[in-house]
Every structure is written in C-alpha cells, then in structure tokens.
C-alpha positions, 0 to 999 in steps of 0.5 A: 449847268444844272441847278437843284435845290438843297432837298434834291441835292441831298436826295440825289447826291450820287447822281449829281456827282456822276454828272460832275465827273462827266464834266457838268457843273451843278449849282445848289440853291436854297430858296431859289438863291445859288449857295454852292457849286459842284465842279470836278477837281482838275488834277495837275498833270505830271508835266505841269508839275515838272515844269513848275519844279524846273522853273522854281529851281532853274534845273538844267541838264544841258542835254545830259540824260539822267542815266549819264549823270548816274553813271558818271557818279558811279565812276 
C-alpha cells in the first residue's frame, strides 16, 4: 500500500490510477492523516450474476436446455 499527500495525488493522478489498475491500493493523506483510499473496482462476473438471479427467483430448468424450451414453445 502506497501513501501520498494531497498535492502529490493531484499532480500524479494518472500514474496513481495506473498503479490501482495493477492492483495496488493508494492512500491519500492530508497533514499526515489518511483521508481517502484508491482501490480498483471489482466487477462482478456473469456467473455470479446468474447465480444471484437463480437464487432470487428459484429458477430451475430440471435438466432441460433453453433451446429445448424454445423449440417446445414453437410447436
């Protein structure tokens, strides 16, 4: 974890953002006291989103593929 003062953060924001993109955490301090923390945003994966929807709606396809359901609806 890297700590920088406000002036340095303002002067080198692009470089600090590159550091954060590489996984580093940057703390911004004013008068030696930490006031903010820059961290990368963790994007949820599609799999996690699908699992959340299934858990919320209790969706179960009972072993039937989506294609089979679509074809069944066309008959």
